[in-house]
N, C-alpha and C positions, 0 to 999 in steps of 0.2 A: 369770583375769586379763580382765581387757575387752582387745578383740580391737582392735590397734593401728589409724584410722581411715586408711581410704584417702589422706589427704593429709599423714600422717606414715611413710609407706612405705621412706622414706630411711635410716632409722637401725631397722630391724626386730629386729639383734641388742643393741640396748637396750630394757629394760622400759620400760612405757609411764609409770611413776611418776617415773623418772629423765627422760624427754625431757620430762615436763613441766615440771619443776623447770628444765630446760636452757631450757628457753624460756621460763620466767617471767623467769627471771634475766637473758636476752637481754634481752628487753623493759622489763626495770627500768633496763637499762641507757640502751636506745631514750626511754623515757619521760624519765629524768633531760634526758638531752641534750634531747631536742626541747622539755621545758618551759625549761630553760636557756637556749638560742637562739633560739626561737620558731621552729623548723625543725619542728617535729610529727616525733612518733617512726619514720615510716613512712620517711623515709629511711637509717634503720640497719637498721629490722625486716625491710621489702622484701628488700635483698641479702643479709641475716643468714639469714631462713628460705629463700631458693631454694638461695642457694649454699653454706652449711653444713648446713644440715636437708634440703635436697634434695627440700622442697616446689615443688607445682605451681606456676607463677607465679600464674595465677588467683585458686587458693583463698590464696597467701601476699598478692597484691592485697586480696582481703578481707579476713581477719585487720588488715592494718594498717589498711584504714580505720576498723573497730571500733577498732581503739588509738586513730587520730588523734581520734575525738571521745571516748576518754577520757582524750587527754592534756588536749584543751580544757579537759572537764569540769570536771577534777581543778585545771589552772592557773589558768582565765578567770575560778572567782569571788575566789579570792584576790586577782589582779590588780585586779581592778575594785573589790575593797572597802577594797585598801590606794592606790587612788588614780591607778594608773598605765595602765590600759586606758585607748581613748579611744573609747566606746561610738559616738559619732555617726559618726565616722571608719571602724569595724569596720561598723556595720551599714551604710551607704552603697555600703562596697565590698563584702562579702558579695552585693551583687546581681550584681557581673561577676563574683568567682569562682563562686558559686552556676550563673550560665549557664553561664560557662565548664566547670565542672566537669560540666554534663550534657552537654555536647557531645561533651569528653573521653572520657566513659564509651561513647557511642553511637559512639564511633569508635575505641575500643579492639578490637573484631574486625576492623575493617578495616585499620587500620595494623600494619606490623611493628612489635613492640615493640623490637627489636633498635635499631633505626633511631630509635626514639622515643628508646629510653635512650642512646644515644652522643650527640644532640642535647641531651639533658638533663644529661650530664655537662659537655658544654660551656658550655652554659648556668652551670652551677655555679661553672665554673672562673671562668671571666669575673666572675660575680657576686662572688665572694671577692676578683680582683683591682680590682672598682670598690669593693668595699669598704675596702681599703687607703689608699684614695683621701681627702686631706683637705677638707675643706670649706671652699671660699673665702669669703673675708668678704664679698664684693660679695655671693654670692647668701644668704648669711644674713640680709644687711639686705634694704632695697627694701621696698614699699608691701606688705602682706597681700594675698594671693590673694584678688579678689572674689566668687568661687564657697565659697571656705571662709568667710569673712567671711557669705555669705549662707546658708548653712547650717549656721553657729555652730560650725563645727569647729574651730577653733582655742582652745587649753584651757593645761592649766600640771599640773605632774608635782612631786611631792613630792622634796626633796633635803634634804639636812642642814641650809641653809642657809634652809630656807622651800621655798616655792611657786615654782618654775619657769616661766614664761611660754614658751609657744612659737608657731608661726605656721606655717600649710603651704603649699605651694606646688604647684605644675602638677598641679592636682588630675586633668583628664582626661587625661594621660598616665598616671600612678598606676592609673587605673581600669582603662586597658587591659592594663596587666602585670598587673591583679590577673585579669583575663579570661582571659590564658595562664596564669598559675599555676593557676586552676581547670582548665581543660583538661589540663594537666602530671598535675593530680591525680588527675583522672577517667582517666588513660591508664595512670598507674603506682600509685595506692594508696597516694599521700603526698599529706603538708598543703600541700606546695608552699611553705610556710614561707620558705624560702630568696629566693625572687623574690618575695613578700612582705614580708618583712624589707627588700630590697633597695630594694623601690619604697618604702616609706614611710621608709626610713633617707635612702638617697642621693637619688631625687628628689623625693619631697613633703617630705620632710626634717624628718621626725618626729624627736625624740631618741629614739637607741638602745634605752634600756627602753622608753618609749612603742614604737618598732616592734614590738619584741619580745614584749610583753603584750598586745599587740592584734594582735597574728599569731596567738598561742594562742588568744586569742578566737574567731577568725573560723575558722582551721582545723578547727572541729569541725562549724560550719555546712556546709562546702565539703566534705568528707568524707561529711555525711549524707547531700545530695545523690548522693552517688557509690554509697554504701554500699547503698541503697534498691535500686540494678537489678542492683548484684552479688547480693545477699541475692536478688531475684527469678529472678534464674538459679543459682540453687544453688551459688555461690563463698562462702558464708561457712558454715565446719564451724566449731559449737559447741566440738568437741573441741580443736581449732584455737584459734579465736578467744577463749575464754576464759582458758587462762594467759597469753597475749598481754595479751590485755586487762587482766588485774588486776597483770600487772607493772609494763604500762604507767602505771596509774592510781598506784599507790605509785613510783616512780623519780620522774614528774610532780610528785606531791606534795612529795619532796624538791627539786626543783627549785627549785620558787617560794619556799620558805626560802632558800634558797643566791642566789639573783636580785635580790634584795632589799638584799643587803648588799653583791655582787656592785661592784668598779666597774666602768664600762663598757668603759675601755678594755682589761680582762682581758675581759670577755664578749667586744668585736671580736674577739679574739687566736683565741679560740674557735673563735667565728663563720666566723671564715675559715680555719683550720688542717681546721675538719669540710666546709667547700663543697669545699677544693681535695682532699681525700682522697676524700670520696665520689665528686667528680667524675671525677677518674682511674677511680676503682674502678668505675661506671657506664658509662666509655667503653671500658674494658679489655675488660669481660663484655659488653658492650653486641658490640663488635666480633669476640670470642672466641665467641656464641653463648649467653653465660651466661643471657640474657632472652628466648631461642628460645623459649620454652613457652609463649609467649601467643599 
């Protein structure tokens, strides 16, 4: 039997094949959820790998970053083909998230991850409550954003009644939040899809399906910027990242098929519930030392 890698020591009593299958199954669920909500599978995978499988946080982050790239690769092509993702918005905002991801990765060794986990948990819960707010009619109307018009970001997305046009708002504020999302991605090995979807949905006023699909398009680039540095430091173990990536790919592919037919109201409820649950989990384990391994 092949010896269990150092990153998988927590389940030494379990044989390697069973452990690999469990990792793949957990990653499938994370990929499905990440694709469906635009969150990226990392928000599920990092806590599962560290708290359930007992894997060192740094290696869990490395595997998560690889899985986030897989989620984006599997979901983005389908969403672009179907006309949901806004490529101009995604490429413009990726400048902010990539810069933030590089900065966050460089800070990962200097900041206590327990404190970052608590802050991130608070942000997730705050994001969940903001996502429940109804948009005001006054904000939905008004003149188009001049920057969005100049960059030709306004577009439309398919609906059963035909293409539905939309206009963007508050581009600079959305760009700033994207930079913060990128920094969190580098720090915690997640796609930071929660903040990306929140910025596009609540601040920039993209339709929810456009927000989630464009987030899926973006998270792979954000994760790639961080994954290179983690690979350089030796924190990406192929024995761990392999089954995680494969599970996420299958889950993300299933998620793309469900999202196109799902009702936006249902997606928003799933989004809010997941944000709140993960926020509470991050705060609890950050306060009790669950993320102290970084």
